[in-house]
N, C-alpha and C positions, 0 to 999 in steps of 0.2 A: 514559394513566396511567403513572406513574413508580414503579418498585419497586426499592428498594435494600436490600442487606444490608450492615451495618457490622460489621466484624471487628476484632479486636485483642486482645492479652493484657490481663489486669488492669493498670490503670495506663496504658494506651495513650492515654487521652483520649477514649474513645467517648462518654462523657456530654456533654462539651463540644461535640464535633462532631455528635452527634445533635441537640442543640438548634439548631445552625446549619442543618442539613439540613431540619429540621422548619419552621423559620421561613422559610428561603430558598425552599423548594419546596412549601410547604403540604402536607407529608406527614403521614399518621397514624402515630404511633409504636406499634410492636408489640414489647413486651418480654414474653417468655414468663412471666417471674416476675410482672410486673405484671398481666397479663391473667388469670393463674391465681389470684392473690390476689383479683382483682375478682370472679371467678366464685364463689370461696369465700365472700366477703363478701356476695354477693347470694343465696347459698344456692340457686343454680341446680342443675339435675340433674347437670350436668357438674362443678360446684363441689363438690357433696356427695360425688360419686364420688371426686374428687381428694382431698378432705379425709379420707375414710375410709382412703385408701391412705397418706397422709402420717402419719396418726395412729398407724399401726403401723410407721412407719419405712421404708415402701416408697417407690419412685420412681414418679412419675406417668408412665404409659405414653405412648408416641408417639401412640397412638390417641386418647387424651383431648386431648393437646396440639394435634393437628392439627384436631380438632373445634372447639376453643376459638379457634384462629387463624382458621378458616373463618368462624365465627360473628362474630368481630371484623371481618373484612374485609367480609362481606355486610351487617353492621350499620352500616358507615360508607361507604356507596356513593358519597357525594358528595365523598369525599376525592380529591385530585389524584394520590394514590399512597400507598405504604406504605414505612416504614422498619423493617426487621427487625433487632432487637438481641437476640442470645442464641439465635437460631434461623436456620439449622440449626446445631446443635452437633456432630452426628455425621454420618458418611458416609451412614447410612440416612436421617437426617432431610433430607439434601440431596435425595435421591430423592423423599421425601415432599413437600417444598416444590415441587419441579418438577411433580409430579402434581397438587398442589393448584392451582398457577398455571394449568395446562392446563384443569382443570375450571372455573375461574373466567374462562376466556377471556383470560388475561393471562400475563405472564411476569416473571421476575426480570431486570431490565435490567443491573444491575451489582453486583458485590461489591467493596467498598472495604475494604482491610485496612490498618490503621495499624500500621506496623512499628517496634517498639522492642526494644532488647536486654533480656535478663533483668535485668541490673544496673540499667538505667534504670527498669524496672517496679518493682523492689524499692525503689529510692530514692524514687520518687514515692509509692508506697503507704505507706512508713514515714513520709514527710513528712505525708501525709494523716492517718495514724493519730494524729498529735499533737493533732489538732483534731476528727477525725470521731467518736471514741468507739466506733468499730467494733471488735469483738473479733477480727475476722479480719485486721485490719491489723497483724500481727506477722510477723516474717521467716520463721518456720517455716511458718506457714499460707500465707503469700504464695508461697513457693517451691513448696509442694505444689500450689497453684492453678495456677501457671505450668506445672508438670510435666503436670498434667491437661489444660491447654490444648494443649500441644505434642502430647500423645499422642492426644487425641480430636478436636481441632478442626482441626489443621493438615491432616489428610487431606481435610477438607471443602474446603479451599482448592484442593487438587489437582483435585477434582471440578469446580470452577468455572473453574480454569485451562483444563481441557480444553474447556469450553464457550466459552472466549474472552471471558468477561465479568469476569475477575479483574483488579483494579487494586491495586497496592501503593504506599503513600505513606509517606514518612519521617515517622514520628510524633514524632521528637525535635525537629523544627522548631518554630518558634513557632506559636501558635494561628492567627495571621493567615496564615502561610505554608501551614499545613495546609488552612485554609479555601480559599485560592486554588487549591491543587492539586485539592481535591475539586470545586470549582466548575468547573474545566476539564474534569474527567472527566464530570461530570453534564451540563454544557451540550453537550459533544460527543455524548453519548448522546441527548439531547433533539433535537439537530439531525437525527438519523436518523429521527425519528418523523414519521409522517403524521397529520394532523388529519382523522379520518374521522367524519362526522356523519350520523346517520340522522334525517330530518325527518318526523315523523308529524303527523297531523291529519286530521279528517274532510274529505271533498270540500267545497270552498267555504271552507276555513280559510285559504287563501292560501299553501299549501305551495309551489306552483310558482313564483309570483312572488317569494316570499321566498327560496326556494332559489337561484334565479338571481342575486338581488341579493347574497346571502351569498357565493356562489361568486366573483362579481366583486370584492366587497369584500376577501375574504381570499385571493384567488388560488387557489381550489380548483377541482377538476373536478366539474362538475354531472352527475350520472347520474340521469336520469329514464327509467324503463323504457318508459313510453308514448311519449315523444319518440323514443327509440331504435328502437322498433318501427316507428313511422311513417316515420322516416328511411330504414330499410331498404326499406320499400315504395316510397318515393319514388325511391330509387336503382335499384330494380329488381334488387337482388341476389338470389342464390339463397335466402338466408334470408328476404328480403323477399317473394319470391314464395310461399314456404311460409306466411308469416304472412298474406298477402293471401288465400290459399285458405282458411285457417282462419277468418278474419273473414267471408268470403263464405258459408261454410257454417254460420255461427253458432257456431263452436267457440272455446274458450278457447285462448290460446297456452300451450304447455306450459312448465313450469319449465326443462326442458332447453334450449329455445330461448332463453329469457330469460338463463339462466346463460351460454350461449355468447356472447351479446352483451355481457354485463357483463365477462366474462373478456377479450373482445377489447378492450373499452374500457380495462381496467386495463393490458393489455399495451401498448397504443398510447400511453398517457399518459406523457409524459416530463417530468421536472423539475417535477412538481406537488407542492404542499405537502399535498395530501390530497384527500378526496372528500366530496361531499354526495349522499346517496342519497335520492331521492324516488320513492315508488311501489313501493319494494322495500326490505325484505320486507313483503308483505301478509299472509302466513300464517305459522304456526309452522314449517312445513316450510321455507319460504323463509328464515326467520330462521337456521335451522341451516345452510342453504346459504351464506348471507352470512358467517356466522362462519367457515365452512370456507374460503371464498374469501379472506377477509382473512388468515387464518392461512397459507394457501398462499403468499400474496404477502408474508409476513413482517410483517404488520401486524394491527391489531385495531380495533374500534369505539372511538372516543374519547368521543363525546357522543351522547346520545339526547335529542332535543328534540321535544316535542309542543305544537302550537299549539292552544289551546283557544278555541272559539267556541260560543256557545249555539245550540241546535238551530234555533230559529225564525230566527235570523240566518243560519244556513247555508242554510236553505230560501229565504230572501229573496235571498241572494247568487246561489244557483244558478239561481233563477227569472230574475233580472236578467241573468245570463250567457247564458241561453237565447235572449235577444234580440240577442245580439252574434255577431260572426264567431268568437268563442272558444267557442261552444256545444259542449258535449260530448254524446254520444248519450243519456246519462242525465239531461240537463237539460230534455228536451223536455216533460215533464209532471210534475205533483206526485207522482203515484204512482211514477214512475221515480226521482225524486229520493229519495223516502222509502225505496224498495227499495235504492238505492245506499248510503244512510246506514246502513240496517239491516245490509247486507252488511259494511260497515266495522266495525260494532259486533260482529258475530258472528265475523269472521275476523281482524281486525287488532287489536282491543283485547286479545285474549289474548297477542299478540306484544309489545305495549307492556308488559303486566303481567309477562311473562317478563323483558324487559330491565330493568324497574324493580327486580326482585329481584336481578338480577346486577350492574347498573351504576348504577341510579338514573336516572329520567327527569326532565328539566327541563321543567316546565310553563310555557308562555308564554301570557299573555293576548293573544288574537288580535284584540281589539276596539280600535278607534281607527284613525287614519290609517295608510297603508302605512309611512310613515317612523317612526311611533311604535312599531309592531310590530317593524320591522327593528332599531330601536335596542335594544329589549328582547332580541331574539335575539342581537344582536351582543355585548351585554354578557355574555351567558351563555357565549359561546365565546371572548371576548377573552383570558381568562387562559390557556387552553390554547394559543391561537394564539401568545401571547407566549412561551410555554415552548419552542415548536419553531422560533422564529426567531432 
């Protein structure tokens, strides 16, 4: 996900550059004025509250604004990212946005400020006033607006300068030159991002084979907890011996052991473009662990994909697998297969629902040939992969 804040005084050309950013990077545009008017028009609870404040000449509180922004973000989960225009306007709102981004398991990637002098702003807006019909396009009001921008908004730029994500662009250049400067900044930011995919699906849906194929196709690191556990046992490591003892006593491997292995994998992986997680997270607790691990390593989940296969087909596939060298312990009888499917439904489906609320889950039809399913999944991740290359 790519999140950008676009700054600049009135007349800097934010409208023109916003359209470029939205079209170029498939971002969802968030203007506080626009989304506030939308809530009022829809007569939502937040809209009615805001309307009652505006009706008596009051200013809509940050509390209402941040709720509307959060609603907008969670309501557009399939967007590739968000472009903020007009928020944050104040130093306090900068902290609010940072807290909101943390809550939504994402972050503001860069703030781009279009730099123009006051005289240029005034000249552009007076020129616009000849055709716009806007009552605020007169010199007295324009200079008041610029004064307010300097006093309230410029401290916000200092906040993001300290974060190291502030970028200033000469807004007096031609539209094309400004486009080019913005593209360089954004593409540089995208080059730092990892493509991290969590692959979900019931046992028998083909997660393992598809995950490995995707990893190879997109040069990603494949992380399958089951494979990692078995590899440690095979190597006879200290962790492997601990896992073997747990298996022999019929006990489950603790989250602590699994996390140690995943963390080890993340630390050892060099020059990778991202990760595909299969078999983790299986529970809600593990989902929070994974979010924390990603954040610790300066990254986050990019795509959540679920391979969907009808239940009867899953049973047929697992039964057929039981007769091969790839047989899993739960493949050996119909009752065990059903128990494993039920376990997935009870423990893992809530994880998928959680991610669906936060990020959106891409559903992939798992029926058909291996190549057909791989092609469907590949198309779902290609746009994100293109962005980080």
